[in-house]
C-alpha positions, 0 to 999 in steps of 0.5 A: 363647650367641653372641658379637658383636665390638665394632665399635669395637675388633674387626675394624674395624682401629680402634685399641683404647681405651687406659686407663692402669690397668685395675682388675679387680673392684669389691668392697671392694678394687677401690673402695679401689684406685680411691680411692688411684689417683685421689688419689695418681696423679691424672694416670692414667686408669683403669677398673674392670671388674666381671664381675657386674652390681653392685658389692660383690664378696663382699658382693654375692654372699653372701646367706645368713642372717646373712652378716657380717664376721668382722673389726671394721669399723674395720679392714675399712673404709677408713682414708679413710672412717670407719665410723659404725655402732655394730656392730663385726661388721657384717652383709653388707647394711651392708657393701655399703651402705658400699662403695656409699656410698664409691664414690658419694661419690668418683665411683668408681661412674662408672668401673665397667664392669659385666658385663665379664669379663677373658677374656685378658691379654697383655703385649707386651714390645716395646710395654710394654702389656697387651692385655686381652680383655673379654667384656661380658654385658648384662642380656639375656645377650647377650655382646660381645667387645672389647679395651682396652690398658693400661699397668698391670693390677691384679687386685682380684678376690680369690682365690675362685672366684665361679662355683663353691663347693667341695662334696665328692661325698657318696654318696647325695646324690640320695637325700635327700628334702629340699633341699641348698644351698651358701651361695655360691648361696643361693636367695632363696625358701628358707624354713627356718621350722620346718624341721630344718637340718643345716649341714655344716662348722665354718668362718666360714660355718657358725658364722655360719649356725647362730645365724642360722637358729635364729631360725626353724628348728625345730632346727639341727645343725652337723655337723663332722669336727673342731672349729674354734677359735671366740671371742666378740667383743662386737657393740658396742665400748664404748671405741670408742663413748666415743672417738667421743663426744668426738672428730670422726669421722675422728680417732675412726676412726683412734684406734679403728682403731689400737687394733684393729690392735694388739689383733689383732696381739697376739692373733695373736702370742700364739697363735703364740708361746705355743700351749699357753697360748693353748689354755688361755685360749680353752678357758677362755673358751668354757667360761665362756660355754657352761657345758658343759665336755663340749661344749667339750672334745668339739666346740669344742677342736681338735687343732691350735693357734690360728691354724694355721687362721683363728680364727672370731669370733662376735658376742656369743657368738651361736653359744654362746647357740644351743647353750646354749638347745638350739636348735642342737647340734654333732655331730662325726663323719664322713659315711657317706652321704646317706639320704632322711631326712638324713645317716647318719654313720660311727658309724651315727647318722642326723641327720634333716634337711629342709634340708642346707647344705653350708658345706664351703668355698670354691674358690680361684682365682688372681687372679680367673681371670686367666691372664696371658701374656707375649709370647704365652707363658702364665706358670706362676704357681706358678713365680713369686714375689710381691714385697711380696705385690703384684707378681710375677716374670715379669710386668711392670706387674701387681699383685694385691691379697691381704689378710691371713689373720690380720687384716682383708683391707682392711689389706693391700689398702689397703697394696697399693694405696698401693704400686701408686701408689708404683710408678706414680709411680716409673715416671713420675718416671724415665720407665720404661715397665715394671717387673718385680720380680727377686730377687737370689740364690736364694729358698727357696719357701714357700706363698703362704698359710700356713694349714692350712685345707682350702680353702687346701690344696686349691688353693694349689699353683696360686698363686705362691710367697713367699720366705724373706726380705723383700721376698719374704716375705709377712708377717702383720703390718700394723705391720711392713708399713706401716713398710716398704712405703712406704719400700721402695727400688724401684730395688733390686728392680724391673727397669725398661724405659726408656720411650725404647726403647718409644716407638721400638718403638711408632712402628715398629709403628704401633699407638698406641692411642686414649687414654682421655678421662678421667684419674683424679680 
């Protein structure tokens, strides 16, 4: 594949285009960030660069059967855009439509540059600006390189690798006579009607796939090494329906959203503080629904405590109903090898299959693959600390959007975007060209994501760390975060660079970039 340099920015001597804020990623987080930016910092210009040819992020990429949210849509949705559908756990198509509708309603879709991937991000202390190298791929596959400069770089690309999923090396995989697929790259033409399907895994993807595929498959087996905590949630929220019947859409959305936030926090805190009681409650509820105590004890009761790993939610007990009907079953064992007719287990049993789905987890990738450099030197991410779960030591004017692991992603994503706007307004108000978080005193480091899940443990060492005290500790509590984030004293932890010193440096460099024509708003 050949590259062409954009004549407007590369090799021509012309100054690069300048944008105040570059947002990376046009998914749920990126669109929300753009709304906050154009609402709270209307004088700032911005652009969204999106590596894919369409918006939606996760909800555009994943197309496997039954793909849906595992958080309620009143909290996964935006606080400024009421969720009007009656489904609490929404399907992927509905969520994608919601994102696109939001982007169109607020003019955000006009700011997205599709097929544009960040190849490099270089910060100059002298100029107090980022130089971002971009690779644009058109629909014919032709690639063009260009650069832009920006004052602030905001990664909203999440922490999953969109190009690669995690698939273990299964011995004998080539000998299997059927089809092997990964949910991240689901073939559009895959027909599973009347087929025997084995889904390897027991996480959120697996518990979504199994009941969805039973609708047409001959039989579906969920093959797991160990059980996962699973809980049923109603597909419809009757209380929310009643509230929406008497209140305007915006007010109803806020009330139900607040209710769900408090409920989620309450469940999480209950599980963490009283794990033995939580185990009994979850096990009892599942036995009441499944009506098979042995199945629940052997296949649905993990050895770890609730919320050591993320709790999986299933709408209207659809997985349990599939198990009860006999259309699906669960096998708890280790894989020995693939064989032509299916999978041989360590116990010697062979599970026959026509299709094997490797729902074995995702691959983490820090900041969507952005590897920032400061003054030409790579930044060792795993030696840095995050401030308020958003900015990072050692890297000025850079923020990342990382949602909650115990609640809806969007709750923290929106808080982070509001904090970024607060920082930008703080910089403008005090005439700062750059700010960088710096701790006072030593910090005891902890992993950024405090989950025991395999997909987290495989890659978390490559991520920055969190500290042991606020504002360096990443809390999993939206109420506490919301109360403290917007009141935080930025002077205490953000070290500034006065704009006056940078203006002198830029004039001496003689490299003032071309300002973008369109401000936010």
